[in-house]
MIDOSE-1310 file (N, C-alpha, C; in nm, 2 decimals, decimal comma, always signed):
residues 259
xxxx	+5,99/+12,70/+8,61/+6,05/+12,59/+8,53/+5,92/+12,44/+8,52; +5,94/+12,41/+8,41/+5,82/+12,33/+8,39/+5,91/+12,18/+8,49; +5,84/+12,06/+8,44/+5,89/+11,92/+8,53/+5,98/+11,86/+8,41; +5,94/+11,89/+8,27/+6,02/+11,85/+8,17/+6,14/+11,93/+8,16
xxxx	+6,14/+12,05/+8,17/+6,27/+12,09/+8,20/+6,36/+12,10/+8,30; +6,29/+12,12/+8,37/+6,39/+12,05/+8,58/+6,47/+11,83/+8,48; +6,35/+11,78/+8,44/+6,44/+11,69/+8,39/+6,53/+11,63/+8,30; +6,51/+11,73/+8,19/+6,62/+11,75/+8,07/+6,70/+11,84/+8,15
xxxx	+6,70/+11,92/+8,25/+6,83/+12,01/+8,26/+6,92/+11,91/+8,36; +6,86/+11,81/+8,44/+6,91/+11,69/+8,56/+6,99/+11,60/+8,47; +6,94/+11,54/+8,37/+6,93/+11,44/+8,25/+7,11/+11,49/+8,18; +7,11/+11,63/+8,15/+7,21/+11,67/+8,12/+7,37/+11,71/+8,14
xxxx	+7,31/+11,73/+8,32/+7,41/+11,79/+8,41/+7,50/+11,65/+8,42; +7,40/+11,56/+8,48/+7,43/+11,38/+8,54/+7,53/+11,34/+8,41; +7,48/+11,38/+8,25/+7,53/+11,32/+8,15/+7,68/+11,40/+8,10; +7,68/+11,52/+8,15/+7,80/+11,60/+8,16/+7,90/+11,55/+8,26
xxxx	+7,88/+11,49/+8,34/+7,94/+11,46/+8,48/+7,99/+11,33/+8,41; +7,93/+11,24/+8,39/+7,96/+11,14/+8,30/+8,09/+11,11/+8,25; +8,03/+11,20/+8,12/+8,14/+11,21/+8,01/+8,25/+11,28/+8,02; +8,26/+11,41/+8,12/+8,39/+11,43/+8,19/+8,44/+11,34/+8,26
xxxx	+8,41/+11,27/+8,36/+8,49/+11,14/+8,38/+8,55/+11,07/+8,33; +8,44/+11,05/+8,21/+8,53/+10,91/+8,09/+8,63/+10,95/+8,01; +8,60/+11,13/+7,98/+8,67/+11,18/+7,87/+8,82/+11,21/+7,92; +8,92/+11,13/+7,80/+9,07/+11,15/+7,84/+9,15/+11,30/+7,78
xxxx	+9,16/+11,38/+7,83/+9,20/+11,52/+7,72/+9,34/+11,48/+7,65; +9,39/+11,34/+7,64/+9,53/+11,31/+7,55/+9,45/+11,25/+7,43; +9,31/+11,16/+7,42/+9,26/+11,16/+7,34/+9,18/+11,24/+7,26; +9,11/+11,37/+7,30/+9,06/+11,46/+7,31/+9,19/+11,48/+7,18
xxxx	+9,27/+11,54/+7,23/+9,39/+11,63/+7,19/+9,42/+11,56/+7,02; +9,46/+11,44/+7,01/+9,48/+11,34/+6,88/+9,38/+11,34/+6,81; +9,28/+11,34/+6,87/+9,12/+11,36/+6,77/+9,14/+11,52/+6,69; +9,15/+11,60/+6,78/+9,15/+11,71/+6,71/+9,25/+11,75/+6,60
xxxx	+9,39/+11,68/+6,65/+9,49/+11,69/+6,62/+9,48/+11,63/+6,42; +9,41/+11,51/+6,44/+9,37/+11,43/+6,31/+9,27/+11,49/+6,27; +9,17/+11,57/+6,30/+9,10/+11,64/+6,19/+9,13/+11,74/+6,14; +9,25/+11,80/+6,21/+9,35/+11,92/+6,12/+9,38/+11,88/+6,02
xxxx	+9,47/+11,75/+6,04/+9,53/+11,68/+5,91/+9,42/+11,65/+5,80; +9,30/+11,64/+5,87/+9,25/+11,59/+5,73/+9,15/+11,74/+5,62; +9,13/+11,82/+5,74/+9,16/+11,94/+5,67/+9,23/+12,01/+5,58; +9,38/+12,01/+5,63/+9,51/+12,01/+5,59/+9,57/+11,94/+5,45
xxxx	+9,48/+11,84/+5,48/+9,51/+11,73/+5,33/+9,33/+11,78/+5,20; +9,27/+11,78/+5,23/+9,16/+11,84/+5,18/+9,20/+11,96/+5,08; +9,27/+12,08/+5,18/+9,35/+12,22/+5,09/+9,44/+12,18/+4,99; +9,53/+12,06/+5,07/+9,62/+12,05/+4,94/+9,60/+11,95/+4,83
xxxx	+9,46/+11,86/+4,86/+9,45/+11,79/+4,70/+9,33/+11,93/+4,64; +9,28/+12,04/+4,71/+9,22/+12,11/+4,63/+9,35/+12,24/+4,55; +9,42/+12,27/+4,61/+9,55/+12,31/+4,55/+9,59/+12,25/+4,44; +9,60/+12,14/+4,40/+9,65/+12,00/+4,34/+9,55/+12,03/+4,22
xxxx	+9,42/+12,04/+4,27/+9,31/+12,03/+4,15/+9,34/+12,16/+4,08; +9,32/+12,27/+4,16/+9,33/+12,39/+4,08/+9,46/+12,42/+3,97; +9,58/+12,41/+4,01/+9,74/+12,38/+3,96/+9,69/+12,25/+3,86; +9,61/+12,17/+3,84/+9,60/+12,05/+3,75/+9,48/+12,13/+3,63
xxxx	+9,39/+12,23/+3,64/+9,30/+12,28/+3,60/+9,40/+12,40/+3,53; +9,49/+12,46/+3,62/+9,53/+12,57/+3,52/+9,64/+12,49/+3,40; +9,68/+12,43/+3,46/+9,77/+12,34/+3,31/+9,74/+12,35/+3,23; +9,58/+12,24/+3,22/+9,48/+12,22/+3,12/+9,47/+12,36/+3,03
xxxx	+9,44/+12,44/+3,11/+9,41/+12,56/+3,02/+9,51/+12,68/+2,98; +9,66/+12,62/+3,03/+9,80/+12,68/+2,96/+9,84/+12,59/+2,86; +9,75/+12,46/+2,83/+9,81/+12,36/+2,73/+9,67/+12,42/+2,63; +9,56/+12,45/+2,64/+9,46/+12,48/+2,55/+9,51/+12,66/+2,53
xxxx	+9,59/+12,74/+2,60/+9,62/+12,89/+2,55/+9,71/+12,83/+2,42; +9,84/+12,74/+2,43/+9,89/+12,74/+2,35/+9,86/+12,64/+2,24; +9,77/+12,56/+2,23/+9,71/+12,49/+2,11/+9,66/+12,64/+2,03; +9,57/+12,72/+2,13/+9,50/+12,82/+2,04/+9,60/+12,91/+2,02
xxxx	+9,70/+12,94/+2,04/+9,78/+13,05/+2,02/+9,82/+13,01/+1,86; +9,90/+12,87/+1,89/+9,94/+12,79/+1,78/+9,85/+12,82/+1,66; +9,71/+12,80/+1,69/+9,58/+12,85/+1,55/+9,60/+12,94/+1,49; +9,61/+13,06/+1,59/+9,62/+13,17/+1,55/+9,73/+13,22/+1,51
xxxx	+9,86/+13,14/+1,54/+9,93/+13,18/+1,44/+9,94/+13,12/+1,30; +9,91/+13,02/+1,30/+9,91/+12,97/+1,13/+9,76/+13,04/+1,07; +9,69/+13,10/+1,13/+9,58/+13,15/+1,02/+9,66/+13,27/+0,98; +9,68/+13,34/+1,07/+9,81/+13,47/+1,05/+9,90/+13,48/+0,97
xxxx	+9,93/+13,32/+0,90/+10,03/+13,29/+0,84/+9,97/+13,27/+0,68; +9,88/+13,21/+0,71/+9,77/+13,15/+0,60/+9,71/+13,33/+0,54; +9,63/+13,40/+0,60/+9,57/+13,54/+0,58/+9,70/+13,60/+0,46; +9,83/+13,58/+0,48/+9,90/+13,68/+0,49/+9,95/+13,59/+0,34
xxxx	+9,97/+13,43/+0,32/+10,00/+13,38/+0,21/+9,84/+13,38/+0,08; +9,75/+13,41/+0,15/+9,59/+13,46/+0,08/+9,63/+13,58/+0,03; +9,69/+13,67/+0,08/+9,70/+13,83/+0,01/+9,81/+13,85/-0,07; +9,90/+13,73/-0,06/+10,03/+13,72/-0,17/+9,98/+13,66/-0,29
xxxx	+9,89/+13,61/-0,27/+9,84/+13,48/-0,40/+9,75/+13,59/-0,45; +9,66/+13,70/-0,38/+9,58/+13,79/-0,45/+9,42/+13,71/-0,39; +9,45/+13,61/-0,31/+9,26/+13,59/-0,25/+9,25/+13,64/-0,16; +9,22/+13,76/-0,21/+9,15/+13,85/-0,04/+9,04/+13,75/+0,03
xxxx	+8,92/+13,68/-0,05/+8,84/+13,65/+0,00/+8,89/+13,56/+0,11; +8,99/+13,43/+0,07/+9,04/+13,37/+0,18/+9,14/+13,42/+0,26; +9,18/+13,58/+0,24/+9,27/+13,62/+0,37/+9,16/+13,68/+0,47; +9,05/+13,68/+0,38/+8,95/+13,74/+0,45/+8,88/+13,65/+0,57
xxxx	+8,86/+13,51/+0,55/+8,78/+13,43/+0,59/+8,93/+13,38/+0,66; +9,03/+13,38/+0,64/+9,18/+13,36/+0,81/+9,13/+13,45/+0,88; +9,14/+13,52/+0,82/+9,14/+13,66/+0,98/+9,02/+13,65/+1,06; +8,92/+13,67/+0,99/+8,79/+13,56/+1,09/+8,79/+13,51/+1,14
xxxx	+8,87/+13,38/+1,11/+8,86/+13,25/+1,21/+8,99/+13,28/+1,31; +9,11/+13,39/+1,31/+9,19/+13,43/+1,40/+9,15/+13,49/+1,49; +9,04/+13,61/+1,43/+8,95/+13,67/+1,56/+8,87/+13,60/+1,65; +8,80/+13,45/+1,62/+8,76/+13,42/+1,70/+8,86/+13,32/+1,79
xxxx	+8,97/+13,26/+1,72/+9,07/+13,19/+1,84/+9,12/+13,31/+1,92; +9,17/+13,44/+1,88/+9,19/+13,55/+1,93/+9,14/+13,55/+2,08; +8,97/+13,56/+2,07/+8,85/+13,61/+2,14/+8,89/+13,46/+2,27; +8,90/+13,36/+2,18/+8,87/+13,22/+2,25/+9,02/+13,24/+2,40
xxxx	+9,12/+13,28/+2,28/+9,26/+13,26/+2,38/+9,23/+13,37/+2,50; +9,15/+13,44/+2,48/+9,12/+13,55/+2,58/+9,05/+13,56/+2,69; +8,97/+13,46/+2,66/+8,86/+13,41/+2,75/+8,94/+13,29/+2,80; +9,03/+13,19/+2,77/+9,08/+13,15/+2,85/+9,23/+13,19/+2,93
xxxx	+9,29/+13,33/+2,89/+9,40/+13,39/+3,00/+9,34/+13,45/+3,13; +9,17/+13,46/+3,08/+9,14/+13,51/+3,20/+9,09/+13,41/+3,27; +8,99/+13,30/+3,27/+9,02/+13,21/+3,37/+9,15/+13,15/+3,42; +9,24/+13,16/+3,33/+9,42/+13,12/+3,39/+9,43/+13,22/+3,49
xxxx	+9,40/+13,37/+3,48/+9,44/+13,46/+3,57/+9,36/+13,38/+3,67; +9,20/+13,39/+3,68/+9,15/+13,33/+3,80/+9,20/+13,20/+3,91; +9,22/+13,11/+3,80/+9,31/+12,99/+3,88/+9,41/+13,00/+3,96; +9,48/+13,09/+3,85/+9,64/+13,12/+3,91/+9,63/+13,22/+4,02
xxxx	+9,51/+13,31/+4,07/+9,46/+13,39/+4,18/+9,46/+13,28/+4,30; +9,33/+13,18/+4,25/+9,30/+13,11/+4,34/+9,39/+12,97/+4,36; +9,47/+12,96/+4,32/+9,60/+12,85/+4,32/+9,66/+12,94/+4,48; +9,70/+13,02/+4,44/+9,80/+13,14/+4,53/+9,76/+13,16/+4,64
xxxx	+9,60/+13,14/+4,65/+9,55/+13,17/+4,77/+9,53/+13,01/+4,86; +9,49/+12,93/+4,79/+9,48/+12,83/+4,85/+9,66/+12,77/+4,91; +9,68/+12,81/+4,78/+9,85/+12,78/+4,88/+9,90/+12,83/+4,97; +9,86/+12,98/+5,01/+9,87/+13,04/+5,14/+9,82/+13,01/+5,25
xxxx	+9,70/+12,96/+5,17/+9,61/+12,87/+5,29/+9,62/+12,74/+5,37; +9,74/+12,70/+5,26/+9,76/+12,54/+5,27/+9,93/+12,58/+5,38; +9,99/+12,68/+5,33/+10,10/+12,72/+5,42/+10,08/+12,74/+5,57; +9,98/+12,83/+5,53/+9,92/+12,84/+5,70/+9,89/+12,78/+5,79
xxxx	+9,79/+12,73/+5,71/+9,77/+12,56/+5,79/+9,83/+12,43/+5,84; +9,95/+12,40/+5,78/+10,04/+12,36/+5,78/+10,14/+12,41/+5,93; +10,14/+12,55/+5,93/+10,23/+12,63/+6,03/+10,13/+12,58/+6,18; +9,98/+12,63/+6,15/+9,90/+12,62/+6,25/+9,86/+12,45/+6,30
xxxx	+9,86/+12,39/+6,21/+9,89/+12,22/+6,25/+10,05/+12,19/+6,32; +10,15/+12,24/+6,29/+10,27/+12,21/+6,35/+10,27/+12,28/+6,49; +10,23/+12,37/+6,50/+10,22/+12,42/+6,61/+10,14/+12,35/+6,74; +10,01/+12,33/+6,63/+9,91/+12,25/+6,75/+9,98/+12,10/+6,80
xxxx	+10,07/+12,08/+6,68/+10,10/+11,93/+6,76/+10,21/+11,94/+6,83; +10,30/+12,04/+6,86/+10,34/+12,09/+6,92/+10,31/+12,08/+7,09; +10,21/+12,18/+7,10/+10,14/+12,23/+7,19/+10,07/+12,06/+7,28; +10,03/+12,06/+7,15/+9,97/+11,86/+7,19/+10,04/+11,80/+7,27
xxxx	+10,12/+11,75/+7,23/+10,25/+11,68/+7,30/+10,31/+11,72/+7,43; +10,29/+11,87/+7,42/+10,33/+11,91/+7,56/+10,22/+11,90/+7,68; +10,12/+11,94/+7,60/+9,99/+11,92/+7,72/+9,97/+11,74/+7,76; +9,99/+11,69/+7,66/+9,96/+11,54/+7,67/+10,11/+11,46/+7,82
xxxx	+10,21/+11,50/+7,77/+10,33/+11,50/+7,84/+10,31/+11,55/+7,99; +10,25/+11,68/+8,01/+10,21/+11,76/+8,15/+10,07/+11,67/+8,17; +10,03/+11,61/+8,11/+9,86/+11,56/+8,18/+9,90/+11,41/+8,23; +9,99/+11,34/+8,13/+10,05/+11,23/+8,21/+10,14/+11,24/+8,34
xxxx	+10,28/+11,33/+8,34/+10,33/+11,34/+8,44/+10,24/+11,35/+8,57; +10,10/+11,46/+8,55/+10,06/+11,49/+8,68/+9,90/+11,39/+8,73; +9,90/+11,31/+8,61/+9,83/+11,20/+8,62/+9,90/+11,13/+8,71; +10,03/+11,08/+8,68/+10,11/+10,99/+8,78/+10,15/+11,04/+8,92
xxxx	+10,17/+11,17/+8,91/+10,17/+11,19/+9,05/+10,05/+11,18/+9,08; +9,94/+11,24/+9,06/+9,85/+11,20/+9,15/+9,79/+11,07/+9,18; +9,84/+10,96/+9,10/+9,81/+10,84/+9,13/+9,92/+10,79/+9,24; +10,03/+10,83/+9,26/+10,15/+10,85/+9,37/+10,11/+10,89/+9,46
xxxx	+10,07/+11,02/+9,45/+10,02/+11,08/+9,60/+9,91/+11,01/+9,64; +9,77/+10,97/+9,54/+9,69/+10,88/+9,64/+9,75/+10,77/+9,70; +9,82/+10,65/+9,59/+9,87/+10,57/+9,67/+9,95/+10,56/+9,81; +9,98/+10,68/+9,81/+10,09/+10,72/+9,95/+10,00/+10,74/+10,06
xxxx	+9,88/+10,83/+10,03/+9,80/+10,87/+10,13/+9,68/+10,79/+10,12; +9,64/+10,68/+10,06/+9,59/+10,56/+10,06/+9,40/+10,64/+10,10; +9,38/+10,71/+9,95/+9,26/+10,77/+9,92/+9,25/+10,76/+9,83; +9,32/+10,67/+9,73/+9,31/+10,59/+9,60/+9,19/+10,49/+9,61
xxxx	+9,13/+10,47/+9,52/+8,97/+10,35/+9,51/+9,08/+10,22/+9,52; +9,20/+10,17/+9,48/+9,28/+10,08/+9,50/+9,33/+10,05/+9,64; +9,37/+10,10/+9,67/+9,45/+10,15/+9,80/+9,30/+10,16/+9,93; +9,23/+10,23/+9,92/+9,10/+10,25/+9,99/+9,06/+10,05/+10,03
xxxx	+9,08/+9,98/+9,95/+9,06/+9,90/+9,93/+9,12/+9,80/+10,04; +9,28/+9,78/+9,97/+9,36/+9,75/+10,08/+9,35/+9,75/+10,24; +9,36/+9,93/+10,24/+9,29/+9,96/+10,40/+9,21/+9,90/+10,43; +9,09/+9,92/+10,36/+8,97/+9,82/+10,49/+9,01/+9,66/+10,45
xxxx	+9,06/+9,60/+10,36/+9,12/+9,47/+10,41/+9,19/+9,46/+10,57; +9,31/+9,52/+10,53/+9,39/+9,54/+10,66/+9,32/+9,59/+10,81; +9,21/+9,67/+10,78/+9,15/+9,67/+10,86/+9,07/+9,60/+10,94; +9,00/+9,49/+10,84/+8,93/+9,40/+10,92/+9,00/+9,27/+10,92
xxxx	+9,13/+9,25/+10,89/+9,22/+9,16/+10,93/+9,27/+9,21/+11,12; +9,35/+9,30/+11,09/+9,36/+9,36/+11,22/+9,24/+9,33/+11,32; +9,10/+9,36/+11,30/+9,02/+9,36/+11,39/+9,01/+9,25/+11,40; +9,00/+9,12/+11,32/+8,98/+9,01/+11,37/+9,09/+8,92/+11,45
xxxx	+9,21/+8,96/+11,42/+9,31/+8,95/+11,50/+9,29/+8,98/+11,66; +9,28/+9,08/+11,69/+9,21/+9,15/+11,78/+9,09/+9,08/+11,85; +9,00/+9,05/+11,77/+8,89/+8,96/+11,82/+8,98/+8,82/+11,89; +9,06/+8,77/+11,81/+9,08/+8,65/+11,85/+9,16/+8,64/+11,96
xxxx	+9,27/+8,70/+11,94/+9,34/+8,77/+12,04/+9,29/+8,76/+12,16; +9,16/+8,84/+12,21/+9,08/+8,86/+12,31/+8,99/+8,69/+12,36; +8,99/+8,63/+12,24/+8,87/+8,54/+12,31/+9,01/+8,40/+12,36; +9,15/+8,43/+12,31/+9,18/+8,32/+12,38/+9,26/+8,39/+12,49
xxxx	+9,23/+8,49/+12,53/+9,32/+8,54/+12,65/+9,18/+8,49/+12,73; +9,04/+8,51/+12,71/+8,98/+8,48/+12,80/+8,89/+8,35/+12,79; +8,99/+8,28/+12,74/+8,96/+8,12/+12,73/+9,06/+8,03/+12,86; +9,17/+8,13/+12,82/+9,30/+8,10/+12,92/+9,24/+8,13/+13,07
xxxx	+9,18/+8,27/+13,05/+9,14/+8,28/+13,22/+9,06/+8,20/+13,24; +8,91/+8,15/+13,16/+8,82/+8,04/+13,22/+8,88/+7,87/+13,27; +9,01/+7,85/+13,21/+9,10/+7,73/+13,20/+9,15/+7,74/+13,35; +9,19/+7,89/+13,37/+9,28/+7,90/+13,54/+9,19/+7,91/+13,64
xxxx	+9,05/+7,98/+13,62/+8,98/+7,97/+13,72/+8,90/+7,88/+13,75; +8,89/+7,76/+13,68/+8,86/+7,64/+13,70/+8,72/+7,60/+13,59; +8,68/+7,74/+13,55/+8,52/+7,71/+13,47/+8,53/+7,65/+13,34; +8,63/+7,65/+13,32/+8,65/+7,51/+13,17/+8,76/+7,41/+13,25
xxxx	+8,71/+7,30/+13,17/+8,81/+7,22/+13,18/+8,91/+7,21/+13,07; +9,03/+7,21/+13,08/+9,15/+7,16/+12,96/+9,16/+7,04/+12,90; +9,11/+7,06/+12,82/+9,09/+6,92/+12,72/+9,26/+6,84/+12,70; +9,33/+6,92/+12,74/+9,50/+6,86/+12,70/+9,56/+6,77/+12,81
xxxx	+9,44/+6,82/+12,92/+9,48/+6,72/+13,05/+9,43/+6,56/+13,05; +9,44/+6,47/+13,11/+9,41/+6,34/+13,10/+9,31/+6,33/+13,17; +9,21/+6,21/+13,18/+9,11/+6,18/+13,17/+9,14/+6,23/+13,34; +9,00/+6,25/+13,42/+9,03/+6,24/+13,56/+9,07/+6,41/+13,60
xxxx	+9,16/+6,45/+13,53/+9,20/+6,57/+13,57/+9,35/+6,53/+13,62; +9,37/+6,43/+13,61/+9,51/+6,41/+13,66/+9,63/+6,38/+13,58; +9,78/+6,42/+13,60/+9,87/+6,36/+13,48/+9,95/+6,32/+13,56; +10,06/+6,25/+13,57/+10,15/+6,13/+13,60/+10,21/+6,22/+13,71
xxxx	+10,24/+6,30/+13,75/+10,28/+6,36/+13,83/+10,16/+6,35/+13,96; +10,04/+6,40/+13,94/+10,00/+6,40/+14,03/+9,96/+6,24/+14,08; +9,90/+6,15/+14,00/+9,95/+6,00/+14,05/+10,04/+5,95/+14,11; +10,14/+6,00/+14,05/+10,24/+5,95/+14,18/+10,21/+5,97/+14,26
xxxx	+10,20/+6,10/+14,32/+10,17/+6,18/+14,47/+10,04/+6,12/+14,54; +9,93/+6,10/+14,47/+9,85/+6,01/+14,53/+9,95/+5,84/+14,53; +10,01/+5,78/+14,47/+10,04/+5,70/+14,51/+10,09/+5,68/+14,64; +10,15/+5,78/+14,71/+10,23/+5,79/+14,79/+10,19/+5,82/+14,91
xxxx	+10,07/+5,89/+14,87/+9,99/+5,93/+14,97/+9,86/+5,78/+14,99; +9,84/+5,68/+14,92/+9,81/+5,60/+14,93/+9,88/+5,46/+15,02; +9,99/+5,50/+15,05/+10,08/+5,40/+15,08/+10,12/+5,42/+15,18; +10,14/+5,58/+15,24/+10,11/+5,65/+15,41/+10,00/+5,61/+15,47
xxxx	+9,89/+5,56/+15,40/+9,74/+5,52/+15,49/+9,79/+5,41/+15,48; +9,84/+5,30/+15,41/+9,86/+5,18/+15,45/+9,96/+5,11/+15,56; +10,05/+5,21/+15,53/+10,13/+5,19/+15,65/+10,10/+5,25/+15,82; +9,99/+5,32/+15,77/+9,93/+5,39/+15,90/+9,82/+5,27/+15,98
xxxx	+9,79/+5,22/+15,90/+9,69/+5,11/+15,93/+9,73/+4,99/+15,96; +9,84/+4,97/+15,93/+9,92/+4,83/+15,97/+10,01/+4,85/+16,08; +9,99/+4,97/+16,12/+10,04/+5,02/+16,31/+9,97/+5,05/+16,35; +9,84/+5,07/+16,34/+9,73/+5,05/+16,44/+9,66/+4,96/+16,44
xxxx	+9,65/+4,80/+16,35/+9,66/+4,67/+16,37/+9,79/+4,65/+16,47; +9,85/+4,63/+16,48/+9,95/+4,58/+16,59/+9,95/+4,68/+16,72; +9,89/+4,78/+16,75/+9,88/+4,81/+16,84/+9,78/+4,79/+16,90; +9,65/+4,73/+16,84/+9,52/+4,67/+16,88/+9,44/+4,77/+16,87
xxxx	+9,48/+4,87/+16,78/+9,34/+4,97/+16,77/+9,30/+4,97/+16,63; +9,16/+4,93/+16,62/+9,10/+4,88/+16,41/+9,10/+5,06/+16,40; +9,21/+5,06/+16,30/+9,19/+5,16/+16,17/+9,05/+5,21/+16,16; +8,96/+5,13/+16,16/+8,87/+5,16/+16,12/+8,79/+5,32/+16,27
xxxx	+8,87/+5,28/+16,36/+8,84/+5,37/+16,52/+8,87/+5,48/+16,49; +8,98/+5,49/+16,38/+9,06/+5,64/+16,40/+8,95/+5,75/+16,30; +8,98/+5,87/+16,37/+8,90/+5,96/+16,30/+9,00/+5,99/+16,19; +8,89/+6,04/+16,07/+8,99/+6,10/+15,95/+9,09/+6,17/+15,96
xxxx	+9,22/+6,15/+15,95/+9,30/+6,26/+15,93/+9,38/+6,20/+16,07; +9,38/+6,10/+16,12/+9,43/+6,08/+16,24/+9,55/+5,91/+16,25; +9,47/+5,88/+16,13/+9,52/+5,75/+16,15/+9,72/+5,75/+16,16; +9,74/+5,84/+16,01/+9,92/+5,87/+16,05/+9,97/+5,90/+16,19
xxxx	+9,85/+5,96/+16,22/+9,91/+6,05/+16,33/+9,92/+5,93/+16,42; +9,83/+5,86/+16,43/+9,86/+5,73/+16,55/+9,99/+5,62/+16,48; +9,99/+5,61/+16,40/+10,10/+5,53/+16,36/+10,25/+5,59/+16,37; +10,23/+5,73/+16,41/+10,37/+5,79/+16,44/+10,42/+5,83/+16,57
xxxx	+10,26/+5,82/+16,69/+10,31/+5,85/+16,81/+10,34/+5,70/+16,88; +10,46/+5,71/+16,94/+10,50/+5,58/+17,03/+10,39/+5,54/+17,11; +10,39/+5,34/+17,13/+10,27/+5,30/+17,19/+10,35/+5,34/+17,35; +10,26/+5,35/+17,45/+10,24/+5,38/+17,56/+10,29/+5,20/+17,64
xxxx	+10,37/+5,18/+17,75/+10,39/+5,09/+17,80/+10,30/+5,05/+17,91; +10,25/+4,88/+17,89/+10,14/+4,88/+17,99/+10,19/+4,89/+18,13; +10,10/+4,91/+18,21/+10,12/+4,98/+18,37/+10,16/+4,82/+18,42; +10,29/+4,87/+18,50/+10,34/+4,77/+18,61/+10,45/+4,72/+18,61
xxx	+10,48/+4,75/+18,43/+10,63/+4,75/+18,35/+10,68/+4,77/+18,37; +10,85/+4,78/+18,39/+10,94/+4,90/+18,33/+11,03/+4,86/+18,25; +11,05/+5,00/+18,21/+11,15/+5,01/+18,06/+11,27/+4,92/+18,09
């Protein structure tokens, strides 16, 4: 197979696939029905034309028959009057009229046969069109029901194009939600471990309760220093963490004194 033949075959195959996808059987059936109606109309018009021609021949035949009868009467009158020459002429003309009448009768018979044939064909075509119309409507109804059932099934299973887009959007939303939840959980863990500062806390990392606790601790230190001064021990000489203990211990009495 040559390259051109292969390309032509591929093109026809693709074109046929596109046409098959775009074709709606209901539209095709309606178009076929319309063409049959057009054909039926033409057949009926043909029947009417043949009937009209037949009617014209019948009128001409009636006129010729009237002429033949008149010539026959005139020939009889000429014979009665002793005018054989006139009688002979009248009979000659009558013979010509009769010949025309015979020709018209032949044509009339042919037209009548044609009219009957077209009438029979029209009746058969009418029956065929009626049967096609009934079949067409049945097929269209079945196709519509099958199409609706298919769309419902695809929508329920999620394989239709529209529902597929909705499913993808839902999947992306779920992925983003899970990602955001994971990020929030990671941030909470980092804040809890101290790797990140909580921006909602006051400056210095202390809230009201912590400041109150620190204030109480500072007050205790002041009292300890004051007690140390009264005891004659400089507060600076006390080791760190022993100021409060020194303030809490009872003072030893000087030697040689009694309680």
